[in-house]
C-alpha positions as CSV (number, residue, x, y, z in Angstrom):
1,X,20.3,21.9,-5.2
2,X,16.6,23.0,-5.3
3,X,15.8,25.3,-2.4
4,X,12.4,25.0,-0.7
5,X,10.9,27.3,1.9
6,X,8.0,25.8,3.9
7,X,5.9,28.5,5.6
8,X,4.3,27.5,8.9
9,X,1.1,29.5,9.5
10,X,-0.2,29.1,13.0
11,X,-2.0,27.2,14.2
12,X,0.0,24.7,12.2
13,X,-1.3,21.2,11.1
14,X,1.8,19.3,12.2
15,X,1.3,16.3,9.9
16,X,1.2,18.6,6.9
17,X,4.2,20.5,8.0
18,X,6.3,17.3,8.1
19,X,5.5,16.2,4.6
20,X,7.8,18.4,2.5
21,X,10.9,17.5,4.6
22,X,9.8,13.9,4.7
23,X,9.4,13.5,0.9
24,X,11.6,16.2,-0.6
25,X,14.2,15.6,2.0
26,X,14.4,12.0,1.1
27,X,15.2,12.8,-2.6
28,X,18.7,12.1,-3.8
29,X,20.0,12.6,-7.3
30,X,23.3,10.9,-8.3
31,X,24.0,10.4,-4.6
32,X,23.4,14.0,-3.6
33,X,20.4,15.6,-2.0
34,X,17.9,17.0,-4.5
35,X,16.4,19.6,-2.2
36,X,17.4,21.9,0.7
37,X,14.2,22.3,2.8
38,X,13.8,24.9,5.5
39,X,10.8,25.8,7.5
40,X,10.0,29.4,8.2
41,X,7.4,31.6,9.8
42,X,6.5,35.3,10.3
43,X,7.8,35.3,13.9
44,X,10.7,32.8,14.4
45,X,10.5,30.9,17.7
46,X,7.6,28.9,19.2
47,X,4.7,28.3,16.8
48,X,1.2,27.3,17.8
49,X,-0.2,24.0,16.4
50,X,-3.6,22.6,16.1
51,X,-2.8,19.9,18.7
52,X,-0.7,19.3,21.8
53,X,2.7,19.4,20.1
54,X,4.9,22.5,20.5
55,X,7.1,23.6,17.7
56,X,10.0,25.9,17.4
57,X,10.7,27.4,13.9
58,X,14.1,28.9,13.5
59,X,13.8,30.8,10.2
60,X,12.0,34.0,9.3
61,X,10.3,34.9,6.0
62,X,13.5,36.3,4.6
63,X,14.4,32.8,3.3
64,X,11.5,32.9,0.9
65,X,13.5,35.3,-1.3
66,X,16.3,32.7,-1.5
67,X,14.1,29.8,-2.5
68,X,13.0,28.2,-5.7
69,X,9.8,26.7,-4.3
70,X,7.5,28.0,-1.5
71,X,5.0,25.7,0.2
72,X,2.3,26.7,2.7
73,X,1.1,23.8,4.7
74,X,-2.2,23.2,6.5
75,X,-3.3,25.7,9.1
76,X,-6.3,26.5,11.2
77,X,-6.0,30.2,10.3
78,X,-8.8,31.7,8.2
79,X,-9.2,35.5,8.5
80,X,-6.1,36.4,10.6
81,X,-3.2,35.4,8.5
82,X,-0.2,37.5,9.2
83,X,0.0,40.2,6.4
84,X,3.8,39.5,6.2
85,X,3.1,36.0,5.1
86,X,0.7,37.2,2.4
87,X,3.2,39.8,1.2
88,X,6.0,37.1,1.1
89,X,3.8,34.9,-1.0
90,X,2.8,37.6,-3.4
91,X,6.5,38.5,-3.8
92,X,7.4,34.9,-4.5
93,X,4.8,34.6,-7.2
94,X,5.7,37.9,-8.8
95,X,9.3,36.7,-8.9
96,X,8.3,33.6,-10.8
97,X,8.9,31.2,-7.9
98,X,6.9,28.0,-7.7
99,X,4.2,28.3,-5.0
100,X,2.3,25.4,-3.5
101,X,-0.1,24.6,-0.7
102,X,-1.0,21.5,1.2
103,X,-4.5,21.0,2.6
104,X,-6.0,24.2,4.1
105,X,-2.8,26.1,3.1
106,X,-4.9,26.9,0.0
107,X,-6.9,29.4,2.1
108,X,-3.7,31.3,2.7
109,X,-2.8,31.4,-1.1
110,X,-6.4,32.5,-1.8
111,X,-6.2,35.2,0.8
112,X,-3.0,36.4,-0.8
113,X,-4.9,36.6,-4.2
114,X,-2.7,34.0,-5.9
115,X,-5.6,31.7,-6.8
116,X,-7.8,34.4,-8.4
117,X,-9.1,32.9,-11.7
118,X,-7.2,29.7,-11.2
119,X,-8.1,26.1,-10.6
120,X,-7.3,24.8,-7.0
121,X,-8.2,22.2,-4.5
122,X,-8.2,21.9,-0.7
123,X,-9.3,19.6,2.2
124,X,-12.7,18.3,1.1
125,X,-14.2,19.1,4.5
126,X,-13.5,22.8,4.0
127,X,-14.5,22.9,0.4
128,X,-17.9,24.6,0.9
129,X,-16.3,27.2,3.2
130,X,-13.6,27.8,0.6
131,X,-16.1,28.2,-2.2
132,X,-18.2,30.7,-0.2
133,X,-15.1,32.8,0.7
134,X,-13.4,32.7,-2.7
135,X,-16.0,32.4,-5.4
136,X,-13.6,33.5,-8.1
137,X,-11.4,30.4,-7.6
138,X,-12.3,27.3,-9.7
139,X,-12.4,24.9,-6.8
140,X,-11.9,21.2,-7.7
141,X,-12.5,19.3,-4.5
142,X,-12.6,15.9,-6.3
143,X,-8.9,15.7,-7.2
144,X,-5.7,15.1,-5.2
145,X,-3.8,18.0,-6.5
146,X,-4.0,20.8,-9.1
147,X,-1.4,22.7,-10.9
148,X,-2.4,25.9,-12.7
149,X,0.2,28.4,-14.1
150,X,2.9,27.7,-11.6
151,X,0.6,27.5,-8.5
152,X,-0.1,24.1,-7.0
153,X,-2.6,23.1,-4.4
154,X,-3.4,19.7,-2.8
155,X,-6.2,18.1,-0.9
156,X,-5.9,17.3,2.7
157,X,-3.3,15.4,4.7
158,X,-1.8,12.5,2.7
159,X,-2.6,14.2,-0.6
160,X,0.3,16.5,0.3
161,X,2.6,13.5,-0.2
162,X,1.2,13.0,-3.7
163,X,1.8,16.7,-4.4
164,X,5.4,16.5,-3.2
165,X,6.0,13.4,-5.3
166,X,4.6,15.2,-8.2
167,X,7.1,18.0,-7.6
168,X,9.9,15.4,-7.5
169,X,8.7,13.9,-10.8
170,X,8.7,17.3,-12.5
171,X,12.1,18.3,-11.2
172,X,14.0,15.0,-11.4
173,X,11.9,12.5,-13.4
174,X,9.7,9.4,-12.8
175,X,12.5,7.1,-11.7
176,X,13.6,9.4,-8.9
177,X,10.0,10.0,-7.8
178,X,9.2,6.3,-7.7
179,X,12.3,5.7,-5.7
180,X,11.3,8.3,-3.2
181,X,7.8,6.9,-3.0
182,X,9.2,3.5,-2.1
183,X,11.6,5.0,0.4
184,X,8.8,6.8,2.3
185,X,6.5,3.7,1.9
186,X,3.9,5.7,-0.1
187,X,1.7,4.6,-2.9
188,X,3.4,4.8,-6.4
189,X,3.3,8.3,-7.9
190,X,-0.1,9.1,-9.2
191,X,-0.1,9.3,-12.9
192,X,-0.9,12.7,-14.5
193,X,-0.1,14.5,-17.7
194,X,2.7,17.0,-18.0
195,X,0.1,19.7,-18.7
196,X,-0.3,22.6,-16.3
197,X,-3.6,21.3,-14.9
198,X,-3.6,17.8,-13.4
199,X,-7.2,16.8,-13.6
200,X,-7.4,13.1,-12.8
201,X,-4.6,11.6,-10.8
202,X,-5.1,8.2,-9.4
203,X,-7.4,8.1,-6.3
204,X,-5.7,7.1,-3.1
205,X,-5.6,3.4,-2.2
206,X,-7.8,3.0,0.8
207,X,-7.7,-0.7,1.6
208,X,-5.2,-3.5,2.1
209,X,-7.1,-6.7,1.3
210,X,-5.6,-6.8,-2.2
211,X,-2.3,-5.1,-1.4
212,X,-0.4,-8.4,-1.9
213,X,-2.0,-9.0,-5.2
214,X,-1.3,-5.5,-6.4
215,X,2.4,-5.9,-5.3
216,X,2.5,-9.2,-7.2
217,X,1.1,-7.6,-10.3
218,X,3.6,-4.8,-10.2
219,X,6.4,-7.3,-10.5
220,X,4.7,-8.9,-13.6
221,X,3.5,-5.9,-15.6
222,X,5.2,-7.3,-18.8
223,X,3.1,-10.4,-18.6
224,X,-0.4,-10.6,-20.1
225,X,-2.2,-10.3,-16.8
226,X,-6.0,-10.8,-16.8
227,X,-8.7,-10.4,-14.2
228,X,-8.8,-14.2,-13.9
229,X,-5.1,-14.3,-13.1
230,X,-5.4,-11.5,-10.5
231,X,-8.5,-13.2,-8.9
232,X,-6.6,-16.5,-8.8
233,X,-3.7,-14.9,-6.9
234,X,-6.1,-13.1,-4.5
235,X,-8.0,-16.4,-4.1
236,X,-11.3,-14.8,-4.8
237,X,-13.8,-14.6,-7.7
238,X,-13.5,-12.1,-10.5
239,X,-16.6,-10.3,-9.4
240,X,-15.3,-9.9,-5.8
241,X,-11.9,-8.9,-7.2
242,X,-13.4,-6.2,-9.3
243,X,-15.5,-4.9,-6.4
244,X,-12.6,-4.8,-4.0
245,X,-10.3,-3.2,-6.6
246,X,-12.8,-0.4,-7.2
247,X,-13.3,0.1,-3.4
248,X,-9.5,0.2,-2.7
249,X,-8.1,2.0,-5.7
250,X,-11.0,3.8,-7.4
251,X,-10.3,1.8,-10.6
252,X,-11.1,-1.5,-12.2
253,X,-8.3,-4.1,-12.2
254,X,-7.6,-3.5,-15.9
255,X,-7.6,0.3,-15.5
256,X,-5.2,0.1,-12.6
257,X,-2.9,-2.2,-14.6
258,X,-2.9,0.3,-17.5
259,X,-2.0,3.2,-15.2
260,X,0.9,1.2,-13.8
261,X,2.1,0.1,-17.2
262,X,2.2,3.6,-18.5
263,X,4.0,4.7,-15.3
264,X,6.6,2.1,-15.9
265,X,7.0,3.0,-19.6
266,X,7.6,6.6,-18.5
267,X,10.3,5.6,-16.1
268,X,12.0,3.4,-18.8
269,X,11.9,6.2,-21.3
270,X,13.4,8.6,-18.8
271,X,16.1,6.4,-17.3
272,X,17.2,4.0,-20.1
273,X,18.2,4.1,-23.8
274,X,16.1,1.0,-24.6
275,X,14.5,1.0,-28.0
276,X,10.8,1.6,-28.1
277,X,9.8,-2.0,-28.8
278,X,11.6,-3.1,-25.6
279,X,10.0,-0.3,-23.6
280,X,6.6,-1.5,-24.8
281,X,7.5,-5.1,-24.0
282,X,8.9,-4.5,-20.5
283,X,6.1,-2.2,-19.5
284,X,3.4,-4.6,-20.7
285,X,2.0,-2.3,-23.3
286,X,3.2,-5.0,-25.8
287,X,3.6,-2.9,-29.0
288,X,5.1,0.4,-30.0
289,X,1.7,1.5,-31.4
290,X,0.1,0.8,-28.0
291,X,2.9,2.6,-26.2
292,X,2.5,5.6,-28.5
293,X,-1.3,5.7,-28.2
294,X,-1.5,5.4,-24.4
295,X,1.5,7.7,-23.7
296,X,0.2,10.4,-26.0
297,X,-3.3,10.2,-24.4
298,X,-1.7,10.6,-21.0
299,X,1.0,13.2,-21.6
300,X,0.3,14.7,-25.0
301,X,3.7,13.6,-26.1
302,X,4.9,10.7,-28.3
303,X,7.4,8.3,-26.7
304,X,10.4,9.9,-28.6
305,X,9.3,13.4,-27.7
306,X,8.8,12.4,-24.0
307,X,12.2,10.8,-23.9
308,X,13.8,14.0,-25.4
309,X,12.0,16.2,-22.9
310,X,12.4,14.2,-19.7
311,X,15.3,11.8,-20.1
312,X,18.0,11.3,-17.5
313,X,20.4,8.8,-19.0
314,X,21.3,5.6,-17.1
315,X,22.5,2.2,-18.3
316,X,19.8,0.2,-20.1
317,X,17.9,-2.4,-18.1
318,X,18.3,-6.0,-19.2
319,X,15.7,-7.0,-21.7
320,X,15.1,-10.5,-20.4
């Protein structure tokens, strides 16, 4: 079981603090928990929050040394981070443990010196402050999450869910990550390459007017869906459909469909033994050449290389 230490730095952003246990704690692999998540802090006991809630954290920083991944969640702390937290983070990074932050937790990682010369992101409303304080960090405020040489950071609030789903994908594959996303009623896992730097994940979906049409399309990815078909289902014009899709997903309808088809192809490659032509057919990419081209562009790997690297064998899905 993968062990995760979540460091609560007061005053804690309670929403952020709940995300790792919500997402990672919902992960099961072959019927068993995929993660053991524990929350710790420099001084176990009552921990101040940024709101009216009161928290009690039972574990001290000693659990960091017994963890595979260390996550710092959002905090109102800026200049007064407990030196013991900074020392624990440096020790974790030096030991080769995966270190991540959610929202303003990036300030803590930067204070510990872990983001020096790296790409990172944080809550957009604090990006100018972050850039002034840590000019040697390559701040990317326009992305949901960034991974650079074993250090991961995410933007604010719900982007932490995307980061945790990205961790699940890397640890257990797309099929497991997509199952967790459905379980916690989150948007599908944002597509991103397997490279160290995740430069362009899907933007968050911010509207619901086309949610039913998107759900309808997800059940029919193998079909030759067009903007006209999507507009007909949404009972709107193609122009209105395109405008709403862009407003709600940050993508055109066809770009969104391509993202989802590649995502399905990755899941099929990981979780089945289906031949490449069936993977292409079932995902809606139609041909093996199209599958190879789009997957290589997204991940840098051919379909066969991707399957060899990330496969988790399960019975093949029906090809009907």
